N, C-alpha and C positions, 0 to 999 in steps of 0.2 A: 185745271181740268179734272173731271172725274173719270174713273176707269169704266169702260163698257161693262166689265164684269160686275161692278158694284151697282150699276143701274138696274141690273136684272135680279138683284137679290130681293128677298122679302123681309129684310131686317127691319125691326121696328124703327120708326122715324127718330126716336130718341137716340138710339145707338148710331144710326146712319148719319145723322147730322154731325155728330162729333167726329165720326170716322172720315167724312168728307173733308172736314176742316183740317184734321190732323194728318191724314194719310197723304194728302196732296202737298203738304208743306213741311211738316215737322222733320221729314227725313233729310232736309237740307242742312241741319244745324252742324253737321260735321263735314260739310263739303269743303273741297280743297282750296288752298291758296296756290294757284297754278299760273305760270307766266310763260308766254311763248312769243317768239319774234315773228312767227308766220301767222297767216290768217287763221281764224278759229276753226276747230274741227267741226264738221257738219253735225248739227244737232237734229235729232229725230222729233223733238217736241219742245214746247216752251219749258217743260219741266227739265229736260236735259240741258238746255242752254243756261239754266239758272246756276249751274255748278261750275265753280272754278274761275280762274282768271286766265284768259287766253289771248288778251291783247292789251298792250301797254300804251298809254299816251306817249307820243313820239319824244317829247322833251324829257321824259323821266328815265333815268338810267339807274339800274340796280347793280351795275358792275358787269364785268366781262363774262362771268360764269352764271349770271342770274337768268339768262335767257337760254332756252333750249327748244329745238324743233322736235315735234313728235316723230317717232321712227316707225310706229306700228300702225297698220291699217288693215282691219279685219272685216270679213263679211259676216252677216248675221247667220246664225244656225239655230234650229229649233231647240226648245228645251227638252230635257231628258224625258223618257217615257214615265208615266205615272207609276208610283209604287203603292198608291192608295186606291181602294175601291171607291165608287161614287159616294157612298155614305160617309166614309172616312174623310174624303176630300171636302165634302160639304160641312161636316162638323168642324174640321180644322179651319176652314174659311171663316165660319161664323165666330169661332173662338178667337181667331186673329183680329177680326173687326171689334169684337167685344173687348179684347185687351187694349187696343189702341183707344177706343172710346172711353173706357174707364180710366186710362192713364191721363186723358185730357181733363177728366173731372178731378182726379186725385192730385195732380201736380199743383194746381192753384191752392188746394186745401192744405197741402203740407208745406208749401213755400210761403204762404202768407205769414204764419208765425215766425218763420225764419227771417222774412223781410223786416218785420217789426222789431225783432230782437237785434238784428244787425244794425238797423237804423239808430236805435238807442245807443248801442255800444259804440258806433262810429261817432255819433254826436258827442258822447262823453270822452272820446279819445281813447277808448279801451280796446278798440279793434281796428285793424287796417282794412282798407277797401279790398286788398288782395285776399285777405283771410275771409272776408265776407263772401267774396265770389267763390272761393274754394268750398266754403261750407254750403252755399246754395247748390253747387253742382253735386256735392256728396249727397245732399238730401234728395235731389232729383234722381240720382243713380240708385239710391236705396229704394225709392218709390217704384222705379221701373223694375228692379230685380225682385222686390217683394210681390208685385203684381204678377210677374211672370211665373212665380211659384204657385200663385193662386189660379192663374189661367195659363197652364203650360201647353200652348198651342203648337210649340215646336220642340224637337229633341235637340237641345243645344249642347254641343260637345266642344269643350274648351281645352286646348292643349297649350300649356304655358309653363313648362318645367323650369325654364330659366328665370321666370318671375318668382316662382316658388322658392328657388334658391336664394333670392334676394328678400324673402319675406321678412327677415329680421333686420334688414338694412334700414337704419333710421334716416339715412340721407342718400336715396337713390341717385344715380347719375342723371343729370339733366339730358333729355333725349328729344330727338325729332322722330315722331312716329309716323309711319306711312302704311297705307293699306289699299287694297283694291276696293271697287265699289260696284256691287252687283244688283242691288235692289233698294227700294224705298224703305225696306225693313232694316237696313244696315244701322240706322241711327238707334233704333230700339235695342238692337243686339249689343252695340257698343255701350249704350247707356246702362243697360242692365248687367253687363259682364265686366265692367272696367276693373273692379277689384280683383277678379280672377285673372284678368289679362295682365295687369301691371303691378299687382301685388298689394297687400294690405297697406303698406306704408308708401304708396305711390305719391308722386309729386302732383301738384295742381296742374291742370292742363287747359289750354285755350285753343279754339278753332276759329276759322274765318267763315263767314256766311254772307249770303246776299241780303242786303238791307230790306228788300221788298218783302221778305218773310215776316217782318215786324207787323205787317198788316194782320197777321194771325195773332190774336191776343195771347194764346198759349205759347207760341214761339217767342213773342216779345218778352213775356214774363221770364221764361227760362233763360233765354239768351242774354238779356240785360242783367239779370241777377248773377249769372255765371261769368259775366264779363267777356262774352264772346265778341269778336271783332267784326263789325259789319263793313261791307263795301257796297256802294250804290252804283247801279248800272241801268241803262235804258232797256225797256221791254220792246226790243226792235224785231221780234219774231225769230223763229228757229232758222238755222242755216246761215245766219248773219254774224259777223264778228261782234263780240261783246263790246259795248261802248260804255265807258265808265265816267262818272263824275270825277273830274281831276282832283278836286279838293278832297273828295272821299277817298280816292286812291292814295293820295299822299298821307292822309290820316291813317289809313289802314297800315301802311308801311311803318309809320311812327308808332302805332299801337302794338304792332307785332314785335318791333324792337323793344318796346317797353315791357311787354309780357316776358320776353326772353330775359331781360335784365332783372326782372322781379322774380325769376326762378321758375316760371311756368314752363311745362313741356308744351310742345306744339304738335298738333295732329293734322296731317295732310293726306288728301286722296289724290295721288299724282295723275290719275286718269282724267280728273276734272269733270267727269260726267258719269251718269249711269251706263253700265255696260249691258247692251241688249243681247250679247252673245258670249257669255263667259266661257262656254265650252270651247270656243274658238281661240281663246287667249284674251289678253288685255286690250283695251282701247289704247289709242296713242297716249304714251306716257310723257309727261313733261318733267323737266329737270329742276324745278324750283326747290324740292327738298334738299338737293345737293347744295344749291346756293345758300340756303338758310343754314344748313348744317356746317358748311365751311365758314361762313361769316361768324357764326356763334360758337365755333369750335366744339360742336356737340356730335355725338354718334347718332347714326341712323338705326332705328329698330323697325324691322318689317313685320307686318301682320298679314296673314292670308285669311280670306273669308270665302266660304263655299256653302251653297245651298239655299240662301235667302231667296234666290230667284225661283226656286221651286214652290215657294209660297206666294210670292208677289213678284211677278216678272217685270223687268224694266220696259219691255215692249208693251205699249198700251193696248194692242190688239189681244195680247195674252192676259195681261193684268193679273187679277187674283184667281187665276185658274190653277188651283193647288194640285201639284203632282208629287209632293213629298214633304216630309216634316223634319228631316235631318238637316241641321245647320252646324257647320264646323268652323271654329275660329282657331287659328294656329299662330302663336307667337314664335318667331324664328330666333335662332341664336343672335346675340348682338353682333352688329357689323364691326369687326376689328380691322377690316380692310379699309385703308384710306383711299377713297375714290379720287382719281386724278382729274376726272371731268364729269360733266353732267351725263354725257353719253355712256360712260362706264357705269354710273349708277342706274341709268335706264336699262341697260343690258342685264344687270344683276336683278333688278326689280322684275323685269319680264320673265327671267328664268326661274326665280325663286317663288315669287307671289303668283305669277301667271300660271305656272304649273299647278299650284295648289288650287287656284281659283277655277281652273278648267276641270279638274278631276277630284278634288278633295284629298289628293295624295301629294306628299312632299317629295322632293328629290332625294336620291340616295345620299347618305352622309358624306361620301367622298365628293360628290358633285356639289353638295350644299357648301362644304368647306371651301371649295374652289371659288365660289362666288362671294362668300362672306368673310373669308379670312385671308 
């Protein structure tokens, strides 16, 4: 679907064509691996239902703690009042569309030489598949961050002191990363800021995505080269439980376990869908990060995202009605607390990340320590 806001623009067809292709789909590449034992959360659109795993084939069992019921249900609230005048908002909007459009052109150009080199190296046995996937993702991230410097349509503020402390660590701790999900811009933010968020010596990372996104050639190129893990599901309309191809579901579980064994970090969005009202708190949160962290004996690292919805709102009626340019990303202290259950993780995620996502401000240090240590 295209946003109504985009239909009303006078953007040249060259830019708009790429924007329509990328904006409607590329944002899903970091969407979550979520599991719930209850029926799926109500989706507001086909875009929303493409995110996450909210229903499991009955005969598949991931263990006692793998399933968790969402505990939060929030009403929609309007976006914050605009901090930009009409001219600033219009210029920001066109710059944003230009950034996404040019990224769709630049990514194939920079990834093609990488593909050829890695193909030769792997054929000669001089490079592993995992190393090739990691290199392809690094190239994509460098492309996204460089282009953002050339087209700075947002004021990106990154706070990651704990990652900076690990900047000299040659072997960072394998981690399960979790974040809130507020906008279709989230993908571009994480892609362009990964080095600042996780450190220069960060580990390779993999995410789960809906296989239907492979119909977009840009998505398929980036996802396949980076080794992201697909899952196939039926396009059965919004508001209905997700229905997955059983073979694809089993393969996704196998590939996730393999990625962990190969040393990849895992990135998950526990809400499982775009949040149309971040100011009201998080969408229902699922406990799959707890299950994955417990089974892999890895710590959970929380990230808070605020402000992307002021540029591109999850509500299709609002869409690209720009009301602000400030985007904040916060890496919280590592969780040294051992969660006893999925519900305990969910409570902590709602308190820590939900507060930041609603206001752009974190909890007081004493309260933060209570949830994370």
